[in-house]
C-alpha positions in Angstrom: 87.2 144.9 156.3 86.0 145.3 160.2 87.2 143.7 163.3 86.3 139.2 164.5 83.3 139.6 165.8 82.7 136.6 168.9 79.6 133.9 168.0 78.3 131.2 168.7 78.6 128.0 167.8 75.6 127.4 165.2 74.6 131.3 165.1 71.9 132.4 162.8 73.3 133.0 159.2 71.4 136.2 159.3 73.5 137.3 163.0 76.6 136.7 161.2 75.7 138.6 158.4 74.7 141.5 160.7 77.6 141.6 162.6 79.1 142.5 159.2 77.0 144.6 157.2 79.4 147.1 156.5 81.8 144.7 154.6 79.8 142.9 153.2 77.5 145.7 151.9 80.9 146.9 151.0 81.7 144.6 149.1 78.2 143.8 147.8 78.1 147.5 145.9 81.6 146.9 144.6 81.4 144.1 142.9 77.4 144.8 142.3 77.2 140.9 143.9 73.3 140.0 144.0 73.6 137.5 146.6 75.1 136.7 149.3 75.3 132.9 151.5 76.7 131.6 155.1 78.4 128.7 155.6 79.7 127.5 158.9 82.2 123.8 159.0 83.7 122.5 161.6 86.4 119.8 161.1 84.8 117.5 163.1 81.2 117.8 160.3 80.5 114.4 159.9 79.9 115.7 156.5 82.3 118.4 155.5 83.0 117.2 152.5 79.9 118.3 150.8 79.6 121.6 151.7 83.6 121.7 150.6 82.7 120.8 147.3 80.4 122.7 146.8 81.7 126.3 148.1 86.0 125.5 148.2 86.6 123.3 145.1 88.5 124.6 142.5 85.2 126.1 140.1 84.7 128.3 137.7 81.7 131.3 136.5 80.9 134.0 134.0 80.6 136.4 136.9 82.9 136.9 139.8 82.9 135.6 143.3 84.5 136.5 146.5 84.4 133.7 149.9 85.1 136.1 153.2 86.2 134.2 155.8 85.4 135.1 159.4 86.7 132.2 161.1 89.6 130.0 160.1 90.9 129.1 157.0 90.6 128.5 153.1 
């Protein structure tokens, strides 16, 4: 699904989405996704727990959800 890109820390969401547009559009088309979120959390972020809980904690949805990691691990 595309090759790794280098970003400046804090790059705007649109820059990241633009760099991966082909892959993101492919996933949206294949699975019918209507929205896309970008989240960036470094290990030393003082409030890193809140985004982790919101986006990465185990939870359920009535619809399908996919996570596309640009860097790091999940």
